[in-house]
MOPAC internal coordinates of N, CA, C and O (Angstrom, degrees):
PM7 1SCF
backbone

  N    0.0000 0     0.00 0     0.00 0    0    0    0
  C    1.4369 1     0.00 0     0.00 0    1    0    0
  C    1.5279 1   111.47 1     0.00 0    2    1    0
  O    1.2310 1   120.53 1   162.15 1    3    2    1
  N    1.3000 1   116.60 1   -17.85 1    3    2    1
  C    1.4577 1   119.59 1  -179.13 1    5    3    2
  C    1.5190 1   109.41 1   -63.88 1    6    5    3
  O    1.2310 1   120.97 1   -38.02 1    7    6    5
  N    1.2861 1   115.75 1   141.98 1    7    6    5
  C    1.4511 1   120.94 1   176.22 1    9    7    6
  C    1.5087 1   114.59 1    87.74 1   10    9    7
  O    1.2310 1   118.65 1  -179.03 1   11   10    9
  N    1.3201 1   120.18 1     0.97 1   11   10    9
  C    1.4623 1   122.33 1   179.60 1   13   11   10
  C    1.5182 1   109.71 1   -61.58 1   14   13   11
  O    1.2310 1   120.27 1   139.45 1   15   14   13
  N    1.3066 1   117.10 1   -40.55 1   15   14   13
  C    1.4513 1   121.45 1  -178.24 1   17   15   14
  C    1.5296 1   110.29 1   -97.02 1   18   17   15
  O    1.2310 1   120.00 1  -136.37 1   19   18   17
  N    1.3285 1   117.61 1    43.63 1   19   18   17
  C    1.4655 1   120.66 1  -175.90 1   21   19   18
  C    1.5215 1   112.04 1   -64.80 1   22   21   19
  O    1.2310 1   119.65 1   161.05 1   23   22   21
  N    1.3017 1   118.27 1   -18.95 1   23   22   21
  C    1.4515 1   121.03 1   177.30 1   25   23   22
  C    1.5217 1   112.49 1   -69.77 1   26   25   23
  O    1.2310 1   119.58 1   167.84 1   27   26   25
  N    1.2999 1   118.40 1   -12.16 1   27   26   25
  C    1.4584 1   122.49 1  -179.00 1   29   27   26
  C    1.5224 1   111.94 1  -102.20 1   30   29   27
  O    1.2310 1   119.86 1  -157.47 1   31   30   29
  N    1.2791 1   117.87 1    22.53 1   31   30   29
  C    1.4612 1   120.89 1   175.92 1   33   31   30
  C    1.5068 1   111.72 1    86.28 1   34   33   31
  O    1.2310 1   121.34 1    51.45 1   35   34   33
  N    1.3162 1   115.03 1  -128.55 1   35   34   33
  C    1.4581 1   120.94 1  -174.04 1   37   35   34
  C    1.5303 1   113.58 1   -90.62 1   38   37   35
  O    1.2310 1   119.66 1  -158.61 1   39   38   37
  N    1.3232 1   118.25 1    21.39 1   39   38   37
  C    1.4556 1   121.01 1   179.17 1   41   39   38
  C    1.5231 1   108.45 1   -73.22 1   42   41   39
  O    1.2310 1   121.30 1   -56.22 1   43   42   41
  N    1.3253 1   115.13 1   123.78 1   43   42   41
  C    1.4564 1   120.73 1   178.14 1   45   43   42
  C    1.5208 1   106.88 1  -119.46 1   46   45   43
  O    1.2310 1   120.47 1   -69.58 1   47   46   45
  N    1.3131 1   116.72 1   110.42 1   47   46   45
  C    1.4521 1   121.65 1  -173.53 1   49   47   46
  C    1.5176 1   110.38 1  -109.36 1   50   49   47
  O    1.2310 1   121.05 1   -54.81 1   51   50   49
  N    1.3277 1   115.59 1   125.19 1   51   50   49
  C    1.4504 1   121.04 1   175.42 1   53   51   50
  C    1.5270 1   106.68 1  -114.80 1   54   53   51
  O    1.2310 1   120.18 1   -68.87 1   55   54   53
  N    1.3363 1   117.25 1   111.13 1   55   54   53
  C    1.4524 1   121.45 1  -175.14 1   57   55   54
  C    1.5277 1   112.76 1   -64.33 1   58   57   55
  O    1.2310 1   119.65 1   155.54 1   59   58   57
  N    1.3225 1   118.28 1   -24.46 1   59   58   57
  C    1.4514 1   121.05 1   178.50 1   61   59   58
  C    1.5236 1   111.29 1   -62.45 1   62   61   59
  O    1.2310 1   119.69 1   150.80 1   63   62   61
  N    1.3294 1   118.20 1   -29.20 1   63   62   61
  C    1.4605 1   121.76 1   179.75 1   65   63   62
  C    1.5290 1   111.50 1   -72.98 1   66   65   63
  O    1.2310 1   119.79 1   160.53 1   67   66   65
  N    1.3174 1   118.01 1   -19.47 1   67   66   65
  C    1.4575 1   121.31 1  -177.33 1   69   67   66
  C    1.5202 1   113.48 1   -87.27 1   70   69   67
  O    1.2310 1   120.20 1   166.29 1   71   70   69
  N    1.3239 1   117.21 1   -13.71 1   71   70   69
  C    1.4609 1   120.99 1  -177.49 1   73   71   70
  C    1.5234 1   108.87 1   -83.66 1   74   73   71
  O    1.2310 1   121.06 1   -55.50 1   75   74   73
  N    1.3166 1   115.58 1   124.50 1   75   74   73
  C    1.4638 1   121.99 1   177.90 1   77   75   74
  C    1.5218 1   107.46 1   -86.31 1   78   77   75
  O    1.2310 1   120.27 1   -63.81 1   79   78   77
  N    1.3160 1   117.09 1   116.19 1   79   78   77
  C    1.4539 1   120.37 1  -175.71 1   81   79   78
  C    1.5171 1   112.88 1   -81.42 1   82   81   79
  O    1.2310 1   119.13 1   158.38 1   83   82   81
  N    1.3200 1   119.27 1   -21.62 1   83   82   81
  C    1.4563 1   121.69 1   179.33 1   85   83   82
  C    1.5201 1   109.31 1   -86.39 1   86   85   83
  O    1.2310 1   120.06 1   -46.74 1   87   86   85
  N    1.3309 1   117.48 1   133.26 1   87   86   85
  C    1.4699 1   119.03 1   177.25 1   89   87   86
  C    1.5243 1   110.03 1   -68.46 1   90   89   87
  O    1.2310 1   120.26 1   -24.84 1   91   90   89
  N    1.3142 1   117.11 1   155.16 1   91   90   89
  C    1.4714 1   119.36 1   178.73 1   93   91   90
  C    1.5221 1   109.95 1   -64.16 1   94   93   91
  O    1.2310 1   120.18 1   -26.82 1   95   94   93
  N    1.3306 1   117.26 1   153.18 1   95   94   93
  C    1.4638 1   119.58 1   179.51 1   97   95   94
  C    1.5282 1   111.20 1   -66.10 1   98   97   95
  O    1.2310 1   120.75 1   -28.26 1   99   98   97
  N    1.2980 1   116.17 1   151.74 1   99   98   97
  C    1.4572 1   121.54 1  -179.93 1  101   99   98
  C    1.5261 1   110.01 1   -70.26 1  102  101   99
  O    1.2310 1   120.97 1   -39.25 1  103  102  101
  N    1.3284 1   115.74 1   140.75 1  103  102  101
  C    1.4617 1   120.06 1   176.51 1  105  103  102
  C    1.5234 1   110.90 1   -93.35 1  106  105  103
  O    1.2310 1   120.49 1   179.41 1  107  106  105
  N    1.3085 1   116.66 1    -0.59 1  107  106  105
  C    1.4664 1   121.23 1   179.93 1  109  107  106
  C    1.5194 1   109.28 1   -75.96 1  110  109  107
  O    1.2310 1   120.84 1   -49.33 1  111  110  109
  N    1.3128 1   115.99 1   130.67 1  111  110  109
  C    1.4628 1   121.07 1   179.21 1  113  111  110
  C    1.5166 1   109.76 1   -85.72 1  114  113  111
  O    1.2310 1   120.89 1   -19.91 1  115  114  113
  N    1.3092 1   115.91 1   160.09 1  115  114  113
  C    1.4582 1   120.05 1   179.62 1  117  115  114
  C    1.5242 1   109.88 1   -73.15 1  118  117  115
  O    1.2310 1   120.31 1   -38.36 1  119  118  117
  N    1.3423 1   117.01 1   141.64 1  119  118  117
  C    1.4686 1   119.87 1   179.28 1  121  119  118
  C    1.5240 1   110.75 1   -58.46 1  122  121  119
  O    1.2310 1   121.19 1   -44.48 1  123  122  121
  N    1.3015 1   115.33 1   135.52 1  123  122  121
  C    1.4518 1   120.57 1   179.33 1  125  123  122
  C    1.5180 1   114.13 1    93.36 1  126  125  123
  O    1.2310 1   120.12 1   177.57 1  127  126  125
  N    1.3407 1   117.37 1    -2.43 1  127  126  125
  C    1.4626 1   119.47 1   179.45 1  129  127  126
  C    1.5312 1   111.90 1   -82.64 1  130  129  127
  O    1.2310 1   120.52 1   172.09 1  131  130  129
  N    1.3286 1   116.61 1    -7.91 1  131  130  129
  C    1.4671 1   121.60 1   177.39 1  133  131  130
  C    1.5264 1   108.40 1  -139.45 1  134  133  131
  O    1.2310 1   121.06 1   -21.69 1  135  134  133
  N    1.3250 1   115.58 1   158.31 1  135  134  133
  C    1.4581 1   121.12 1  -178.68 1  137  135  134
  C    1.5180 1   110.94 1  -123.72 1  138  137  135
  O    1.2310 1   121.07 1   -38.52 1  139  138  137
  N    1.3271 1   115.56 1   141.48 1  139  138  137
  C    1.4557 1   121.68 1   172.99 1  141  139  138
  C    1.5238 1   107.55 1   -92.66 1  142  141  139
  O    1.2310 1   120.42 1   -58.45 1  143  142  141
  N    1.3183 1   116.81 1   121.55 1  143  142  141
  C    1.4563 1   121.65 1   179.37 1  145  143  142
  C    1.5250 1   109.01 1  -121.55 1  146  145  143
  O    1.2310 1   120.99 1   -38.68 1  147  146  145
  N    1.3257 1   115.71 1   141.32 1  147  146  145
  C    1.4621 1   121.33 1  -179.14 1  149  147  146
  C    1.5207 1   108.05 1  -126.20 1  150  149  147
  O    1.2310 1   121.59 1   -46.97 1  151  150  149
  N    1.3181 1   114.56 1   133.03 1  151  150  149
  C    1.4670 1   120.33 1  -179.71 1  153  151  150
  C    1.5239 1   108.99 1  -130.18 1  154  153  151
  O    1.2310 1   120.99 1   -39.45 1  155  154  153
  N    1.3128 1   115.70 1   140.55 1  155  154  153
  C    1.4700 1   121.53 1   174.08 1  157  155  154
  C    1.5259 1   105.93 1   -94.44 1  158  157  155
  O    1.2310 1   120.63 1   -89.21 1  159  158  157
  N    1.3346 1   116.41 1    90.79 1  159  158  157
  C    1.4619 1   121.36 1  -175.04 1  161  159  158
  C    1.5214 1   110.95 1   -78.87 1  162  161  159
  O    1.2310 1   121.85 1   -44.11 1  163  162  161
  N    1.3083 1   114.07 1   135.89 1  163  162  161
  C    1.4618 1   121.01 1   178.47 1  165  163  162
  C    1.5272 1   108.39 1  -105.59 1  166  165  163
  O    1.2310 1   121.19 1   -52.70 1  167  166  165
  N    1.3156 1   115.34 1   127.30 1  167  166  165
  C    1.4613 1   120.59 1   175.05 1  169  167  166
  C    1.5290 1   107.34 1  -111.54 1  170  169  167
  O    1.2310 1   121.58 1   -72.51 1  171  170  169
  N    1.3148 1   114.58 1   107.49 1  171  170  169
  C    1.4635 1   120.09 1  -177.38 1  173  171  170
  C    1.5219 1   110.31 1   -76.37 1  174  173  171
  O    1.2310 1   121.36 1   -47.80 1  175  174  173
  N    1.3225 1   115.00 1   132.20 1  175  174  173
  C    1.4561 1   121.84 1   175.68 1  177  175  174
  C    1.5287 1   107.46 1  -108.31 1  178  177  175
  O    1.2310 1   119.27 1     6.98 1  179  178  177
  N    1.3024 1   119.00 1  -173.02 1  179  178  177
  C    1.4674 1   120.70 1  -177.17 1  181  179  178
  C    1.5245 1   112.51 1   -59.25 1  182  181  179
  O    1.2310 1   120.01 1   126.52 1  183  182  181
  N    1.3044 1   117.58 1   -53.48 1  183  182  181
  C    1.4657 1   119.44 1  -177.94 1  185  183  182
  C    1.5271 1   112.00 1  -124.32 1  186  185  183
  O    1.2310 1   119.74 1  -171.14 1  187  186  185
  N    1.3008 1   118.09 1     8.86 1  187  186  185
  C    1.4607 1   121.77 1   179.49 1  189  187  186
  C    1.5308 1   108.72 1  -149.81 1  190  189  187
  O    1.2310 1   121.21 1     6.80 1  191  190  189
  N    1.3231 1   115.29 1  -173.20 1  191  190  189
  C    1.4671 1   120.45 1   179.27 1  193  191  190
  C    1.5256 1   109.00 1  -152.34 1  194  193  191
  O    1.2310 1   120.71 1   -20.34 1  195  194  193
  N    1.3125 1   116.25 1   159.66 1  195  194  193
  C    1.4608 1   121.65 1   172.93 1  197  195  194
  C    1.5245 1   108.43 1  -126.40 1  198  197  195
  O    1.2310 1   121.16 1   -31.89 1  199  198  197
  N    1.3264 1   115.39 1   148.11 1  199  198  197
  C    1.4571 1   122.27 1   177.55 1  201  199  198
  C    1.5194 1   109.15 1  -116.48 1  202  201  199
  O    1.2310 1   120.95 1   -41.94 1  203  202  201
  N    1.3227 1   115.79 1   138.06 1  203  202  201
  C    1.4558 1   122.28 1   179.27 1  205  203  202
  C    1.5243 1   108.55 1  -135.17 1  206  205  203
  O    1.2310 1   120.59 1   -50.00 1  207  206  205
  N    1.3355 1   116.48 1   130.00 1  207  206  205
  C    1.4542 1   120.11 1   173.53 1  209  207  206
  C    1.5266 1   108.05 1   -77.52 1  210  209  207
  O    1.2310 1   120.53 1   -49.02 1  211  210  209
  N    1.3153 1   116.59 1   130.98 1  211  210  209
  C    1.4589 1   121.92 1  -179.95 1  213  211  210
  C    1.5229 1   108.18 1  -126.00 1  214  213  211
  O    1.2310 1   120.52 1   -58.76 1  215  214  213
  N    1.3352 1   116.61 1   121.24 1  215  214  213
  C    1.4599 1   122.45 1   178.22 1  217  215  214
  C    1.5250 1   108.76 1  -101.12 1  218  217  215
  O    1.2310 1   120.89 1   -53.65 1  219  218  217
  N    1.3372 1   115.90 1   126.35 1  219  218  217
  C    1.4566 1   122.41 1  -175.81 1  221  219  218
  C    1.5261 1   108.93 1  -130.31 1  222  221  219
  O    1.2310 1   120.41 1   -41.55 1  223  222  221
  N    1.3386 1   116.83 1   138.45 1  223  222  221
  C    1.4568 1   121.10 1   171.51 1  225  223  222
  C    1.5147 1   107.08 1  -100.90 1  226  225  223
  O    1.2310 1   121.22 1   -56.60 1  227  226  225
  N    1.3322 1   115.28 1   123.40 1  227  226  225
  C    1.4606 1   121.47 1   179.16 1  229  227  226
  C    1.5233 1   109.19 1  -111.42 1  230  229  227
  O    1.2310 1   121.43 1   -47.08 1  231  230  229
  N    1.3195 1   114.87 1   132.92 1  231  230  229
  C    1.4616 1   120.23 1   171.43 1  233  231  230
  C    1.5159 1   107.05 1  -132.37 1  234  233  231
  O    1.2310 1   120.03 1     8.88 1  235  234  233
  N    1.2963 1   117.54 1  -171.12 1  235  234  233
  C    1.4527 1   120.86 1  -177.20 1  237  235  234
  C    1.5188 1   113.41 1   -62.00 1  238  237  235
  O    1.2310 1   119.82 1   154.95 1  239  238  237
  N    1.3301 1   117.95 1   -25.05 1  239  238  237
  C    1.4485 1   121.30 1  -174.61 1  241  239  238
  C    1.5128 1   115.95 1   -94.76 1  242  241  239
  O    1.2310 1   119.53 1   169.23 1  243  242  241
  N    1.3013 1   118.50 1   -10.77 1  243  242  241
  C    1.4582 1   119.78 1  -178.52 1  245  243  242
  C    1.5073 1   111.23 1   154.58 1  246  245  243
  O    1.2310 1   121.36 1    25.87 1  247  246  245
  N    1.3392 1   115.00 1  -154.13 1  247  246  245
  C    1.4586 1   119.31 1  -179.84 1  249  247  246
  C    1.5191 1   110.07 1  -140.29 1  250  249  247
  O    1.2310 1   121.59 1   -29.79 1  251  250  249
  N    1.3365 1   114.57 1   150.21 1  251  250  249
  C    1.4610 1   121.89 1  -179.42 1  253  251  250
  C    1.5230 1   107.54 1  -129.22 1  254  253  251
  O    1.2310 1   120.15 1   -54.20 1  255  254  253
  N    1.3227 1   117.32 1   125.80 1  255  254  253
  C    1.4615 1   121.47 1   176.62 1  257  255  254
  C    1.5203 1   107.72 1   -75.67 1  258  257  255
  O    1.2310 1   121.30 1   -56.30 1  259  258  257
  N    1.3301 1   115.11 1   123.70 1  259  258  257
  C    1.4640 1   121.09 1  -179.73 1  261  259  258
  C    1.5241 1   110.81 1   -89.66 1  262  261  259
  O    1.2310 1   120.93 1   133.88 1  263  262  261
  N    1.3276 1   115.82 1   -46.12 1  263  262  261
  C    1.4648 1   119.37 1  -177.84 1  265  263  262
  C    1.5219 1   109.97 1  -162.59 1  266  265  263
  O    1.2310 1   121.40 1   -22.38 1  267  266  265
  N    1.3407 1   114.93 1   157.62 1  267  266  265
  C    1.4607 1   122.06 1   175.21 1  269  267  266
  C    1.5218 1   108.17 1  -131.22 1  270  269  267
  O    1.2310 1   120.98 1   -35.16 1  271  270  269
  N    1.3255 1   115.73 1   144.84 1  271  270  269
  C    1.4635 1   119.60 1   176.42 1  273  271  270
  C    1.5254 1   108.81 1   -81.94 1  274  273  271
  O    1.2310 1   121.43 1    -9.22 1  275  274  273
  N    1.3103 1   114.87 1   170.78 1  275  274  273
  C    1.4586 1   118.33 1   173.51 1  277  275  274
  C    1.5238 1   108.20 1   -73.40 1  278  277  275
  O    1.2310 1   119.75 1   -33.00 1  279  278  277
  N    1.3209 1   118.08 1   147.00 1  279  278  277
  C    1.4650 1   120.60 1  -179.10 1  281  279  278
  C    1.5313 1   111.62 1   -62.49 1  282  281  279
  O    1.2310 1   121.66 1   -34.00 1  283  282  281
  N    1.3266 1   114.43 1   146.00 1  283  282  281
  C    1.4571 1   121.94 1   179.16 1  285  283  282
  C    1.5232 1   108.73 1  -125.71 1  286  285  283
  O    1.2310 1   120.96 1   -28.53 1  287  286  285
  N    1.3305 1   115.78 1   151.47 1  287  286  285
  C    1.4654 1   119.24 1  -179.35 1  289  287  286
  C    1.5240 1   112.38 1   -80.99 1  290  289  287
  O    1.2310 1   120.30 1   174.84 1  291  290  289
  N    1.3327 1   117.03 1    -5.16 1  291  290  289
  C    1.4685 1   120.93 1   175.84 1  293  291  290
  C    1.5242 1   109.01 1  -141.60 1  294  293  291
  O    1.2310 1   120.93 1   -17.09 1  295  294  293
  N    1.3139 1   115.83 1   162.91 1  295  294  293
  C    1.4623 1   120.82 1  -179.54 1  297  295  294
  C    1.5208 1   111.59 1   -61.95 1  298  297  295
  O    1.2310 1   120.16 1   -29.23 1  299  298  297
  N    1.3206 1   117.30 1   150.77 1  299  298  297
  C    1.4572 1   121.43 1  -178.96 1  301  299  298
  C    1.5281 1   109.93 1   -81.44 1  302  301  299
  O    1.2310 1   121.24 1   -37.94 1  303  302  301
  N    1.3303 1   115.23 1   142.06 1  303  302  301
  C    1.4652 1   120.15 1   178.08 1  305  303  302
  C    1.5194 1   109.79 1   -72.97 1  306  305  303
  O    1.2310 1   120.76 1   -19.08 1  307  306  305
  N    1.3154 1   116.16 1   160.92 1  307  306  305
  C    1.4628 1   120.93 1   178.61 1  309  307  306
  C    1.5268 1   111.13 1   -61.81 1  310  309  307
  O    1.2310 1   120.58 1   137.85 1  311  310  309
  N    1.3353 1   116.49 1   -42.15 1  311  310  309
  C    1.4693 1   120.58 1  -179.95 1  313  311  310
  C    1.5302 1   111.03 1   -62.23 1  314  313  311
  O    1.2310 1   120.25 1   135.28 1  315  314  313
  N    1.3406 1   117.13 1   -44.72 1  315  314  313
  C    1.4554 1   120.59 1   179.01 1  317  315  314
  C    1.5261 1   110.46 1   -62.89 1  318  317  315
  O    1.2310 1   120.52 1   135.84 1  319  318  317
  N    1.3316 1   116.62 1   -44.16 1  319  318  317
  C    1.4630 1   120.80 1  -178.67 1  321  319  318
  C    1.5212 1   110.63 1   -61.14 1  322  321  319
  O    1.2310 1   119.89 1   136.55 1  323  322  321
  N    1.3212 1   117.81 1   -43.45 1  323  322  321
  C    1.4705 1   120.81 1   179.12 1  325  323  322
  C    1.5254 1   111.40 1   -62.08 1  326  325  323
  O    1.2310 1   120.34 1   135.54 1  327  326  325
  N    1.3365 1   116.96 1   -44.46 1  327  326  325
  C    1.4750 1   119.79 1   178.40 1  329  327  326
  C    1.5243 1   110.70 1   -62.52 1  330  329  327
  O    1.2310 1   120.62 1   136.90 1  331  330  329
  N    1.3216 1   116.42 1   -43.10 1  331  330  329
  C    1.4659 1   121.48 1  -178.93 1  333  331  330
  C    1.5258 1   110.73 1   -62.12 1  334  333  331
  O    1.2310 1   120.34 1   135.66 1  335  334  333
  N    1.3221 1   116.95 1   -44.34 1  335  334  333
  C    1.4664 1   120.84 1  -178.81 1  337  335  334
  C    1.5302 1   110.65 1   -67.59 1  338  337  335
  O    1.2310 1   119.76 1   138.37 1  339  338  337
  N    1.3219 1   118.07 1   -41.63 1  339  338  337
  C    1.4702 1   119.66 1   178.81 1  341  339  338
  C    1.5328 1   110.99 1   -62.17 1  342  341  339
  O    1.2310 1   120.28 1   139.46 1  343  342  341
  N    1.3232 1   117.07 1   -40.54 1  343  342  341
  C    1.4669 1   120.24 1   176.91 1  345  343  342
  C    1.5218 1   110.29 1   -64.38 1  346  345  343
  O    1.2310 1   120.44 1   137.48 1  347  346  345
  N    1.3103 1   116.77 1   -42.52 1  347  346  345
  C    1.4669 1   121.43 1   177.80 1  349  347  346
  C    1.5257 1   110.83 1   -58.50 1  350  349  347
  O    1.2310 1   120.08 1   136.55 1  351  350  349
  N    1.3217 1   117.45 1   -43.45 1  351  350  349
  C    1.4644 1   121.34 1  -179.60 1  353  351  350
  C    1.5293 1   110.11 1   -65.81 1  354  353  351
  O    1.2310 1   119.79 1   136.25 1  355  354  353
  N    1.3279 1   118.01 1   -43.75 1  355  354  353
  C    1.4698 1   119.97 1  -179.82 1  357  355  354
  C    1.5243 1   111.53 1   -62.15 1  358  357  355
  O    1.2310 1   120.20 1   138.47 1  359  358  357
  N    1.3279 1   117.23 1   -41.53 1  359  358  357
  C    1.4674 1   121.04 1  -177.58 1  361  359  358
  C    1.5340 1   111.36 1   -71.77 1  362  361  359
  O    1.2310 1   120.26 1   143.65 1  363  362  361
  N    1.3233 1   117.12 1   -36.35 1  363  362  361
  C    1.4685 1   121.91 1  -175.10 1  365  363  362
  C    1.5243 1   113.11 1  -107.59 1  366  365  363
  O    1.2310 1   120.32 1  -156.35 1  367  366  365
  N    1.3191 1   116.99 1    23.65 1  367  366  365
  C    1.4667 1   121.43 1  -172.97 1  369  367  366
  C    1.5276 1   113.11 1   -53.62 1  370  369  367
  O    1.2310 1   119.72 1   128.20 1  371  370  369
  N    1.3073 1   118.13 1   -51.80 1  371  370  369
  C    1.4737 1   120.51 1  -176.89 1  373  371  370
  C    1.5263 1   111.21 1   -66.66 1  374  373  371
  O    1.2310 1   119.99 1   139.30 1  375  374  373
  N    1.3021 1   117.63 1   -40.70 1  375  374  373
  C    1.4720 1   121.45 1   178.24 1  377  375  374
  C    1.5317 1   110.96 1   -61.51 1  378  377  375
  O    1.2310 1   120.64 1   136.23 1  379  378  377
  N    1.3309 1   116.38 1   -43.77 1  379  378  377
  C    1.4583 1   120.42 1   179.23 1  381  379  378
  C    1.5289 1   111.02 1   -63.66 1  382  381  379
  O    1.2310 1   120.51 1   140.47 1  383  382  381
  N    1.3366 1   116.63 1   -39.53 1  383  382  381
  C    1.4738 1   120.16 1   177.14 1  385  383  382
  C    1.5362 1   110.73 1   -60.53 1  386  385  383
  O    1.2310 1   120.85 1   134.21 1  387  386  385
  N    1.3381 1   115.98 1   -45.79 1  387  386  385
  C    1.4700 1   119.59 1   179.30 1  389  387  386
  C    1.5171 1   111.95 1   -61.03 1  390  389  387
  O    1.2310 1   120.63 1   149.19 1  391  390  389
  N    1.3202 1   116.41 1   -30.81 1  391  390  389
  C    1.4627 1   120.90 1  -178.25 1  393  391  390
  C    1.5267 1   112.31 1   -81.90 1  394  393  391
  O    1.2310 1   120.01 1   171.45 1  395  394  393
  N    1.3350 1   117.58 1    -8.55 1  395  394  393
  C    1.4572 1   120.99 1   176.27 1  397  395  394
  C    1.5161 1   115.42 1   101.69 1  398  397  395
  O    1.2310 1   119.97 1  -169.02 1  399  398  397
  N    1.3241 1   117.66 1    10.98 1  399  398  397
  C    1.4650 1   120.83 1   179.02 1  401  399  398
  C    1.5302 1   108.80 1   -81.13 1  402  401  399
  O    1.2310 1   120.24 1   -45.58 1  403  402  401
  N    1.3219 1   117.14 1   134.42 1  403  402  401
  C    1.4606 1   122.00 1   172.70 1  405  403  402
  C    1.5282 1   106.42 1   -77.89 1  406  405  403
  O    1.2310 1   121.14 1   -88.45 1  407  406  405
  N    1.3264 1   115.43 1    91.55 1  407  406  405
  C    1.4648 1   122.20 1  -170.97 1  409  407  406
  C    1.5321 1   111.77 1   -60.33 1  410  409  407
  O    1.2310 1   120.23 1   134.27 1  411  410  409
  N    1.3263 1   117.17 1   -45.73 1  411  410  409
  C    1.4582 1   119.93 1  -177.17 1  413  411  410
  C    1.5339 1   111.15 1   -61.69 1  414  413  411
  O    1.2310 1   120.41 1   131.58 1  415  414  413
  N    1.3011 1   116.82 1   -48.42 1  415  414  413
  C    1.4646 1   121.05 1  -178.89 1  417  415  414
  C    1.5377 1   110.65 1   -63.08 1  418  417  415
  O    1.2310 1   120.71 1   135.56 1  419  418  417
  N    1.3233 1   116.24 1   -44.44 1  419  418  417
  C    1.4622 1   120.82 1  -178.88 1  421  419  418
  C    1.5266 1   110.82 1   -64.79 1  422  421  419
  O    1.2310 1   120.59 1   138.48 1  423  422  421
  N    1.3309 1   116.48 1   -41.52 1  423  422  421
  C    1.4650 1   120.89 1  -179.82 1  425  423  422
  C    1.5282 1   110.58 1   -62.01 1  426  425  423
  O    1.2310 1   120.58 1   137.15 1  427  426  425
  N    1.3287 1   116.49 1   -42.85 1  427  426  425
  C    1.4572 1   120.20 1   178.50 1  429  427  426
  C    1.5283 1   111.49 1   -66.87 1  430  429  427
  O    1.2310 1   120.36 1   144.80 1  431  430  429
  N    1.3328 1   116.92 1   -35.20 1  431  430  429
  C    1.4619 1   120.95 1   178.08 1  433  431  430
  C    1.5277 1   111.08 1   -58.86 1  434  433  431
  O    1.2310 1   120.68 1   145.48 1  435  434  433
  N    1.3249 1   116.30 1   -34.52 1  435  434  433
  C    1.4653 1   121.14 1  -179.15 1  437  435  434
  C    1.5241 1   112.03 1   -91.83 1  438  437  435
  O    1.2310 1   120.03 1  -165.10 1  439  438  437
  N    1.3352 1   117.55 1    14.90 1  439  438  437
  C    1.4590 1   121.88 1   174.54 1  441  439  438
  C    1.5153 1   115.19 1    88.12 1  442  441  439
  O    1.2310 1   120.10 1  -166.30 1  443  442  441
  N    1.3287 1   117.41 1    13.70 1  443  442  441
  C    1.4596 1   120.73 1  -178.48 1  445  443  442
  C    1.5090 1   112.82 1   -84.57 1  446  445  443
  O    1.2310 1   120.95 1   -22.78 1  447  446  445
  N    1.3360 1   115.78 1   157.22 1  447  446  445
  C    1.4654 1   123.67 1   175.94 1  449  447  446
  C    1.5185 1   107.25 1  -102.47 1  450  449  447
  O    1.2310 1   120.41 1   -50.54 1  451  450  449
  N    1.3344 1   116.82 1   129.46 1  451  450  449
  C    1.4720 1   121.11 1  -174.46 1  453  451  450
  C    1.5271 1   113.55 1   -57.33 1  454  453  451
  O    1.2310 1   119.75 1   153.75 1  455  454  453
  N    1.3278 1   118.08 1   -26.25 1  455  454  453
  C    1.4680 1   120.14 1   179.07 1  457  455  454
  C    1.5267 1   111.97 1   -64.13 1  458  457  455
  O    1.2310 1   119.89 1   161.72 1  459  458  457
  N    1.3350 1   117.82 1   -18.28 1  459  458  457
  C    1.4656 1   121.29 1   178.81 1  461  459  458
  C    1.5257 1   111.82 1   -73.07 1  462  461  459
  O    1.2310 1   120.20 1   157.83 1  463  462  461
  N    1.3398 1   117.22 1   -22.17 1  463  462  461
  C    1.4647 1   121.04 1  -177.99 1  465  463  462
  C    1.5161 1   110.23 1   -84.29 1  466  465  463
  O    1.2310 1   121.13 1   -17.98 1  467  466  465
  N    1.3211 1   115.45 1   162.02 1  467  466  465
  C    1.4685 1   120.82 1   178.33 1  469  467  466
  C    1.5315 1   109.66 1   -65.47 1  470  469  467
  O    1.2310 1   120.79 1   -33.83 1  471  470  469
  N    1.3439 1   116.10 1   146.17 1  471  470  469
  C    1.4809 1   118.90 1   179.46 1  473  471  470
  C    1.5155 1   112.30 1   -67.82 1  474  473  471
  O    1.2310 1   120.10 1   180.00 1  475  474  473

């Protein structure tokens, strides 16, 4: 390969030196380094209010909103919230893992059965 760029003077290029043999570091965070938190946020209006479930992943660097439910004219029940969160975890399982959420532990916390998750 030496001498390919002979038009540029004394440039001696060896392409083998340009190949990085080490793979890039993984961008996947360790399980448990982030938490999935869900809040039933109330937005007060003049004579009424709406409630929206908001799922957020928090880690040491900040928080990322994963999903929001449609607004409701009353607060969400515990049973509804648990079902909503379990569905959210199943749909976003790989994304949550990449963000550092311990998916199995979190899913069980919300009443889920591990067999529902991907193997």
